[in-house]
C-alpha positions in Angstrom: -1.3 -3.8 -67.9 -0.3 -0.1 -68.0 -2.3 0.4 -64.8 -0.4 -2.4 -63.0 2.9 -0.9 -64.2 1.9 2.6 -63.0 0.8 1.1 -59.6 4.1 -0.6 -59.2 6.0 2.6 -60.0 4.0 4.4 -57.3 4.7 1.7 -54.7 8.4 1.6 -55.7 8.6 5.4 -55.4 6.9 5.2 -52.0 9.4 2.6 -50.8 12.3 4.9 -51.7 10.7 7.7 -49.5 10.8 5.3 -46.6 14.2 4.0 -47.5 16.4 5.7 -44.9 14.0 5.3 -42.1 13.7 1.6 -42.9 17.5 1.2 -43.1 18.0 2.8 -39.7 15.2 0.8 -38.0 16.3 -2.4 -39.6 19.9 -1.9 -38.7 19.2 -1.2 -35.1 16.9 -4.2 -34.9 19.5 -6.4 -36.6 22.2 -5.5 -34.1 19.8 -6.2 -31.2 18.9 -9.6 -32.7 22.6 -10.5 -33.1 23.4 -9.5 -29.6 20.5 -11.5 -28.2 21.5 -14.8 -29.7 22.4 -16.8 -26.7 25.1 -19.5 -26.6 23.8 -23.0 -26.4 24.2 -24.6 -23.0 23.5 -28.0 -21.5 20.3 -28.5 -19.5 20.7 -28.1 -15.8 20.7 -25.5 -13.1 23.3 -22.7 -13.5 23.5 -21.6 -9.9 26.6 -22.5 -7.9 27.5 -22.6 -4.2 28.0 -18.8 -4.3 24.2 -18.3 -4.5 23.7 -20.4 -1.4 25.9 -18.1 0.7 23.8 -15.1 -0.1 21.5 -13.7 2.6 18.4 -13.0 0.5 15.5 -11.0 1.8 12.2 -11.0 -0.3 9.8 -8.1 -0.6 6.3 -8.4 -1.9 4.1 -5.3 -2.1 0.3 -5.7 -2.1 -2.5 -3.3 -3.0 -6.1 -4.4 -3.6 -4.8 -7.8 -4.8 -6.9 -10.9 -5.3 -6.2 -13.1 -2.2 -6.0 -16.1 -4.6 -3.3 -14.4 -6.6 -1.3 -13.5 -3.5 -1.6 -17.1 -2.3 -0.2 -18.4 -5.6 2.7 -16.0 -5.2 3.5 -17.0 -1.7 3.2 -20.8 -2.5 5.6 -20.4 -5.3 8.1 -18.8 -2.9 7.7 -21.7 -0.5 8.5 -24.1 -3.4 11.8 -22.5 -4.2 14.9 -24.7 -4.4 16.8 -21.7 -2.9 14.2 -19.9 -0.8 15.0 -16.4 0.7 16.0 -16.5 4.3 13.2 -13.9 5.1 10.2 -12.3 3.4 8.2 -9.2 4.1 4.8 -8.6 2.7 3.7 -5.0 2.7 0.0 -4.1 2.3 -0.4 -0.5 1.1 -3.7 0.1 2.8 -5.9 -2.2 0.7 -9.6 -1.9 0.8 -10.0 -5.0 3.0 -7.9 -7.2 5.4 -7.7 -10.3 3.2 -3.9 -10.0 2.8 -3.5 -10.0 6.6 -5.8 -13.0 6.9 -3.9 -14.9 4.3 -0.5 -14.1 5.9 -1.9 -15.4 9.3 -3.1 -18.6 7.6 0.2 -19.3 5.8 2.6 -18.3 8.5 3.0 -21.9 9.9 4.0 -23.1 6.4 6.8 -20.4 6.3 7.9 -21.3 9.8 8.3 -24.9 8.8 10.2 -23.9 5.7 12.6 -21.8 7.9 11.6 -18.5 6.2 11.0 -15.6 8.5 7.8 -14.0 7.4 7.0 -10.4 8.2 3.9 -8.4 7.4 3.4 -4.6 7.4 0.1 -2.8 6.7 0.2 0.9 6.1 -2.5 3.0 7.7 -2.8 5.0 4.6 -2.0 4.5 0.9 1.7 5.5 0.3 2.5 3.9 -3.1 4.7 1.0 -4.1 7.9 2.9 -3.7 7.3 3.4 0.1 6.2 -0.3 0.3 9.5 -1.4 -1.2 11.5 0.8 1.1 9.7 -0.5 4.1 10.5 -4.0 3.0 14.2 -3.2 2.4 14.5 -1.8 5.9 13.2 -5.0 7.5 16.6 -6.6 6.8 19.4 -4.0 6.9 22.0 -6.8 6.5 20.7 -8.6 3.5 23.2 -9.4 0.7 20.4 -9.2 -1.9 16.8 -8.0 -2.1 14.4 -10.1 -4.0 11.5 -8.0 -5.4 8.3 -9.8 -6.5 5.0 -8.5 -7.6 2.0 -10.0 -5.6 0.5 -11.3 -8.8 3.6 -13.2 -9.9 4.1 -17.0 -9.8 7.7 -18.2 -9.8 9.3 -21.2 -11.3 10.8 -23.4 -8.5 14.3 -22.5 -9.6 13.7 -18.8 -10.2 15.4 -17.4 -7.0 18.4 -19.7 -7.4 18.9 -18.7 -11.0 18.6 -15.0 -10.1 21.2 -15.4 -7.4 23.8 -17.1 -9.5 25.2 -14.0 -11.3 25.8 -12.3 -8.0 28.9 -14.4 -7.7 30.5 -11.7 -9.8 31.2 -8.7 -7.6 30.3 -6.1 -10.3 26.8 -7.5 -10.8 24.3 -5.5 -8.8 21.0 -6.2 -10.5 19.5 -9.3 -12.2 16.1 -9.6 -13.7 14.3 -12.7 -14.9 12.1 -13.7 -17.8 8.5 -12.8 -17.1 5.6 -14.2 -19.1 1.9 -13.8 -19.0 0.2 -16.1 -16.5 -3.2 -15.4 -18.0 -2.0 -15.7 -21.6 -4.9 -17.8 -22.8 -7.6 -15.3 -21.8 -8.0 -13.4 -25.1 -6.2 -11.9 -28.0 -4.8 -9.0 -26.1 -3.2 -11.2 -23.4 -1.6 -13.3 -26.2 -0.2 -10.3 -27.9 1.2 -8.9 -24.6 2.7 -12.3 -23.8 4.5 -12.3 -27.2 5.6 -8.7 -26.5 7.1 -9.8 -23.2 9.0 -12.7 -24.8 10.4 -10.3 -27.5 11.3 -7.6 -24.9 13.1 -10.0 -22.5 14.8 -12.4 -24.9 15.5 -9.7 -27.5 16.2 -6.3 -26.1 17.1 -7.2 -22.5 19.3 -10.1 -23.5 21.1 -7.9 -26.0 21.7 -5.2 -23.4 22.7 -7.8 -20.9 25.6 -8.8 -23.2 26.8 -5.3 -22.5 26.1 -5.5 -18.8 23.6 -2.7 -19.1 19.9 -3.8 -18.9 18.2 -0.5 -18.4 15.1 -1.6 -16.5 14.7 -4.6 -14.3 11.2 -6.0 -14.3 9.4 -5.3 -11.1 7.6 -8.7 -11.3 10.9 -10.5 -10.7 14.2 -8.8 -9.9 17.1 -9.1 -7.4 19.3 -6.2 -6.3 22.6 -5.9 -4.4 21.8 -5.1 -0.8 24.4 -2.4 -0.1 23.6 -0.5 -3.4 19.9 -0.3 -2.4 20.7 0.9 1.2 23.2 3.5 -0.1 20.5 5.1 -2.3 17.4 4.5 -0.2 16.9 8.1 0.9 17.3 9.3 -2.7 14.8 6.7 -3.8 12.2 7.9 -1.3 12.8 11.6 -1.8 13.0 11.7 -5.6 11.1 14.5 -7.1 10.4 15.5 -10.7 9.0 18.8 -11.9 8.4 19.7 -8.3 6.4 16.6 -7.4 7.2 13.3 -5.7 8.1 10.4 -8.0 5.4 7.8 -7.6 6.1 5.4 -10.4 9.2 4.2 -12.3 10.5 2.4 -9.2 12.1 -0.4 -11.2 13.9 1.9 -13.5 15.2 3.9 -10.6 16.5 0.9 -8.7 18.1 -0.4 -11.9 19.8 3.0 -12.4 21.4 2.9 -8.9 22.8 -0.5 -9.8 24.1 0.6 -13.2 26.1 3.5 -11.6 27.9 0.9 -9.5 28.4 -1.9 -12.0 26.4 -4.3 -14.1 22.7 -5.0 -14.6 21.9 -8.4 -16.3 19.0 -10.6 -17.3 18.9 -14.3 -16.3 16.4 -15.8 -18.8 16.3 -19.1 -17.0 14.8 -17.4 -13.9 11.2 -17.5 -15.0 8.1 -15.9 -13.5 4.5 -15.6 -14.6 2.5 -12.4 -14.0 -1.1 -11.4 -14.7 -1.3 -9.0 -17.6 -4.2 -6.6 -18.4 -7.2 -8.4 -19.9 -9.1 -5.3 -20.9 -8.0 -2.4 -23.1 -8.8 0.3 -20.4 -6.4 -1.4 -17.9 -3.8 -1.8 -20.6 -4.0 1.9 -21.5 -3.5 3.1 -17.9 -0.6 0.7 -17.5 1.1 2.0 -20.7 0.6 5.6 -19.7 2.4 4.9 -16.4 5.2 3.0 -18.1 5.5 5.8 -20.7 5.9 8.4 -18.0 8.6 6.4 -16.2 10.5 5.8 -19.5 10.5 9.5 -20.4 11.3 10.8 -16.9 14.1 8.3 -16.0 15.5 8.4 -19.6 15.9 12.2 -19.5 17.3 12.1 -15.9 19.8 9.5 -16.9 20.8 11.4 -20.0 21.4 14.5 -18.0 24.1 12.7 -15.9 26.4 12.6 -19.0 28.2 9.5 -18.0 29.9 9.3 -21.4 32.3 6.5 -20.4 29.5 4.2 -19.4 27.7 1.9 -21.9 24.3 2.3 -20.2 24.4 6.1 -20.9 24.8 5.4 -24.6 22.1 2.7 -24.7 19.7 5.1 -23.0 20.6 7.8 -25.5 19.8 5.3 -28.3 16.5 4.5 -26.7 15.5 8.2 -26.4 16.7 9.1 -30.0 14.9 6.0 -31.4 11.7 7.0 -29.6 11.9 10.6 -30.9 12.7 9.5 -34.4 10.0 6.9 -34.4 7.4 9.4 -33.2 8.5 12.0 -35.8 8.5 9.4 -38.6 5.1 8.1 -37.7 3.6 11.6 -37.7 5.3 12.5 -40.9 4.2 9.2 -42.6 0.6 9.7 -41.5 0.6 13.3 -42.9 2.3 12.2 -46.1 -0.2 9.4 -46.6 -3.1 11.8 -46.1 -1.7 14.5 -48.5 0.3 12.4 -51.0 -1.5 12.0 -54.4 -0.7 8.3 -54.2 -1.3 8.0 -50.5 -2.8 4.5 -50.9 0.4 3.2 -52.4 2.5 4.8 -49.6 0.1 3.3 -47.0 0.4 -0.1 -48.6 4.2 0.2 -48.6 4.3 1.2 -45.0 2.0 -1.5 -43.9 4.0 -4.1 -45.8 7.2 -2.9 -44.2 5.6 -2.8 -40.8 4.4 -6.4 -41.1 7.8 -7.7 -42.1 9.5 -5.8 -39.2 7.0 -7.0 -36.7 7.6 -10.6 -37.6 11.4 -10.1 -37.5 11.1 -8.5 -34.1 8.9 -11.4 -32.9 11.2 -14.2 -34.0 12.2 -15.0 -30.4 8.6 -16.0 -29.7 8.9 -19.1 -32.0 11.6 -20.5 -29.8 11.3 -18.8 -26.4 7.7 -19.7 -25.9 8.4 -23.4 -26.3 5.8 -24.4 -23.7 3.0 -23.0 -25.9 1.5 -25.4 -28.4 3.1 -25.1 -31.8 -0.2 -24.2 -33.6 -1.1 -21.6 -30.9 2.5 -20.3 -31.0 2.6 -19.9 -34.8 -0.9 -18.3 -35.0 0.1 -15.8 -32.3 3.4 -15.1 -34.2 1.4 -14.5 -37.4 -0.7 -12.0 -35.5 2.4 -9.9 -34.6 1.4 -7.1 -37.1 -1.7 -6.5 -35.0 0.5 -5.5 -32.1 2.4 -3.2 -34.5 -1.0 -1.6 -35.5 -1.8 -1.3 -31.8 1.5 0.5 -31.4 0.7 3.0 -34.1 -2.9 3.6 -33.2 -2.7 3.5 -29.5 0.8 3.4 -27.9 2.2 6.3 -30.0 -0.5 8.7 -28.9 -0.2 7.3 -25.3 3.5 8.1 -25.3 2.7 11.7 -26.4 0.0 11.9 -23.7 2.5 10.6 -21.1 4.9 13.3 -22.1 2.2 16.0 -21.8 1.1 14.8 -18.4 4.4 14.0 -16.7 3.3 16.1 -13.7 0.4 13.8 -13.0 1.6 11.2 -10.5 -1.4 8.9 -10.1 -0.8 5.2 -11.0 -4.2 4.9 -12.6 -4.5 1.2 -11.8 -5.4 -0.9 -8.7 -8.2 1.3 -7.4 -10.0 -2.0 -7.6 -9.0 -5.6 -8.6 -8.8 -5.6 -12.4 -7.4 -9.1 -13.0 -8.7 -11.9 -10.8 -9.1 -15.6 -10.5 -12.2 -17.5 -9.7 -11.3 -18.4 -6.1 -13.0 -17.0 -3.0 -10.9 -15.2 -0.4 -10.4 -17.0 2.9 -13.1 -16.0 5.3 -13.2 -17.5 8.7 -11.4 -20.7 7.5 -7.7 -21.0 8.3 -5.4 -23.5 6.7 -7.8 -23.8 3.7 -6.3 -25.8 0.8 -4.7 -23.7 -1.8 -6.6 -23.5 -5.1 -5.2 -25.4 -8.1 -3.0 -23.4 -10.3 -3.5 -23.1 -14.0 -0.1 -22.4 -15.6 -0.6 -21.7 -19.3 2.9 -22.4 -20.3 3.4 -25.5 -18.1 4.6 -28.6 -20.0 2.6 -31.8 -19.6 5.4 -33.8 -18.0 6.4 -34.8 -14.6 10.1 -34.1 -14.8 11.2 -31.7 -12.1 13.2 -28.6 -12.7 13.2 -26.2 -15.7 12.8 -27.5 -19.2 15.1 -25.9 -21.7 14.6 -24.8 -25.3 17.7 -26.4 -26.9 18.1 -23.6 -29.4 18.4 -20.7 -27.0 19.1 -22.1 -23.6 16.0 -20.5 -22.0 14.7 -22.3 -18.9 11.0 -23.1 -19.2 9.4 -24.0 -15.9 7.6 -26.9 -14.4 5.9 -26.4 -11.0 6.1 -28.7 -8.0 4.2 -26.8 -5.3 4.1 -28.2 -1.8 1.0 -30.0 -0.7 -1.4 -27.7 1.1 -1.0 -27.6 4.8 -3.9 -27.5 7.2 -3.0 -25.9 10.5 -4.6 -23.2 12.6 -2.9 -20.0 13.1 -1.4 -19.8 16.6 
């Protein structure tokens, strides 16, 4: 009995040492959760006639992409209830000509849909930033630019929903809700999918309430045309520590929009993207994202826009990251040196588990198209992502800080996520492969399905029947 009492005293003492850190983290998380609670809305599309008056130009950048993935992306654009008036696909000097072959095959379908389809292939690899810029320049009169990653599949109402907030003149950037298309592959993809739901329906919705989403997702975002054109030269010429900026494009474009007005999220504009299936791919992605977070965060901080909400939110993000990193290192050292380190470790793990479940609460509602058992089991595994954050993402952020001058992307030297469909060779007008949408509901009702608790649109897909016609 005395042993149990002594152990409890040790644990209680350890909790007191973590008290102030826990209060700070818990308070910040609580504020974000309160801001992210969305008002209930009735089912139905939100877009109005304003969105139909927008001249929308789509831009899709491709580099060593699986032809089947690119096909899925283009077919989902064809299926839009509000399609863009024009679309440009930019191939950043991929290893083969499969993208060009696919564009030639699908051009008749775009012609019939009334969408002007352009294609650019760079003679050398220039990076996504130059690909986006080339796409923007293809339509210098566009009211809005729609940016989509080549491995993203859109809900049929995604573009219409993205366009709706542009009826407000101060809105210059809108991002959508992006989920993992290959969610069911393994535990890593499930954890990433949960992280996406939490990031979009938690943090981004909270910041959207303040008109200051700090980073639009490159998989699905729309930007005000004149804002992009005004800053296009700066976008291309940006340098950091004496070297050209080759990543962080989404944060940079969002920053331009924030300086002119509002940046929002439209959770009912839904897209699915392929997430890393292997740890090596995930590590390289996180290093790149870490570098862009640090670089753009410090550049934005240096502007000292004290009257703008986005400046303060960015400051909170930076301070939180520094405090979190310092607290993690201190905790690990204390656990190693403390005479009751096991109790301190037990306390910290317990706190971490509770906070990871609180942070992931949106997943129970926002992932309504995932089966209830699968959803609950994934939610219960949230502490695994927290452990991944401590064991992997924390060191990677420090590595990102130490290697800011290194500008290589680290991914896409080869196809790292693919689908089991052969590229079109010699055959034109081949039927599109069937799409496996992990979150798709088993119903035939057209249009988005809505989670009644949070108003999030959850998609159903009605793709056009494959067309068979030779390229002229």
